[in-house]
N, C-alpha and C positions, 0 to 999 in steps of 0.2 A: 407622519405619513401624509397628512393633509398638506403640509407646507411643500413637501417634495412634489406633490401632484400639481399644486398651484405654480411652482417654479417651472416644472416641465411644461406646463401649458403656456406659460408666459414665454418661455424660450421658443416653443413651437410657434406661438402667434407672432413673436419677432421675426422669426425665420419666414414665416408666411407673408409678413409685411414686406420684408426685405426682397423676397421673390416677386411679389406683386409690383413693387416699385422698379425692380429691374425689368420686368416684362413691359410695364407701362413705359419705360424709357426706351427700350428697344423698339417698341411699337411706334412711339413717336419719332425715333430716328428714322426708322424704316419709311414712315409716311412722309417725313421731310425730305428724305433721299429720292423717294419716288417723285415728289413734286419738282425737285431740281431736275431729275432725269427728264420728266415730261417737258420742262421749259427748254432743256437742251434739244430735244427731239423737235419740238416746234420751231425753235429758232434756227436749227440747221436746215430744216426743210424750206423755211422761208428764205434763208440766205441762198440756198441752191436755187430757187425759183427766182429770186431777185436779180441774179445775173442776166437771165433771159429777158426779164422784164425791163431792166435798165438799158439793155441793148436796144430793144424796140423803142424805148422812150427817147433815146439819144437819136436814133435814126429818123423818127418822126419829128423831132425838134428840128433837126437839120433841114428836113423837108419843108417844114413850116417857115423857117428863115428864108429858104430860097423860093417861097410861095409855090411850091409844087404839090403840097398836101390840100387834100379837101377839107372843108370846114367840119365834116363828120369825123374824118381821121383825126384832126386836131383836137376835136371835142373828146374823143375816145382817149387820146392821149392825156389830156387833162384829168379824165376820170381815172386813169391808170395811176397817175401821180398822186391823186387824192387817196386812192385805195392803198398805196404803198404807205403813204403818211399815216393814214388811220390804223393800219395794221402795226406799224412801228409804235404808234401811241398805245395801242392795246398791249403790245409786249411790256411797254414801260409801266403801265398800270399793274399788269400781272406781277412784274418783278418788284414793284413798290410793295404789293400785298405779300410777296414771298418774304421780302426783308422784314417787314413788320411782324409777320407771323414767327419768323425765327427769332427775332428780338423779344417777342412776347411769350415764347414757349421755353420753359426753364431747361428742358432736355435738349432744345436745339441752339441755345445761347452760345455754347462753345464754338459752334460752326458759324455764328453770325459774323464774327470778325472777318472771315474769309468771303462771306457773302456781301457784306457791306460795300456799297458802291456799284453793283450791278445795275440797279435802277438808274443810277447817275449815267452810266455808259449808255443805257437805252435812251435817256433823255438826250444825250449828246447825239445819238443816231437820229432821233426825233427832230431834233433842231437842224441837223445837216440835211435831212430829207426835206424839211420845210424851206430850206434854202436851195433845193434842187441839186444837191450834192448826194446823190443816191449811191454812188460808188464808196464815198467816204463813209456813208451811214451803213452800208454793208460791212465795212471793215471794223466799225465801231461795234457792231453786233457780234462780229467774230471775236473781239477781246471780251465781250460779255460772255459768250460761250466758253471761252477759255477760263474765266474765272468761275463759272457755274461747275465746269469739269473739275477745277481744283477743290471746290467745296465738296463735290461727290466723292472724290478720292479721300478727302479728310474724313468723310462719314463712314467709310467701310470698316 
């Protein structure tokens, strides 16, 4: 009788442990998917706004070349370029951290393969923005969004 009881409690504790592990795994996957979704939201909003900003930057650059723009307008344009560059740099840093977290979290490691390289895509966009190629930087960020979306689809 005592042996039967200990066996049943051992079976119950194994089942409880398995259930707890499955819950922990699901929770980690949900948290990871939420972080990926947040990055997608932030990037798409930025890319949407980037179109208008780039249009203004190009217009002011042309005015500066023709010496039609005031010094204040030229200075504001430089500040807008710096803001775009720093924002893209912030995205790259966030994506680096996301990749590291996926690689370091056992429950998220299966999805790391699809995620790997998104920070590199953001680094490319950062370099393009640094070279004044804001349109190309936006296209590079679109490819990052596409990869993040693929990761999110794999996680469902």
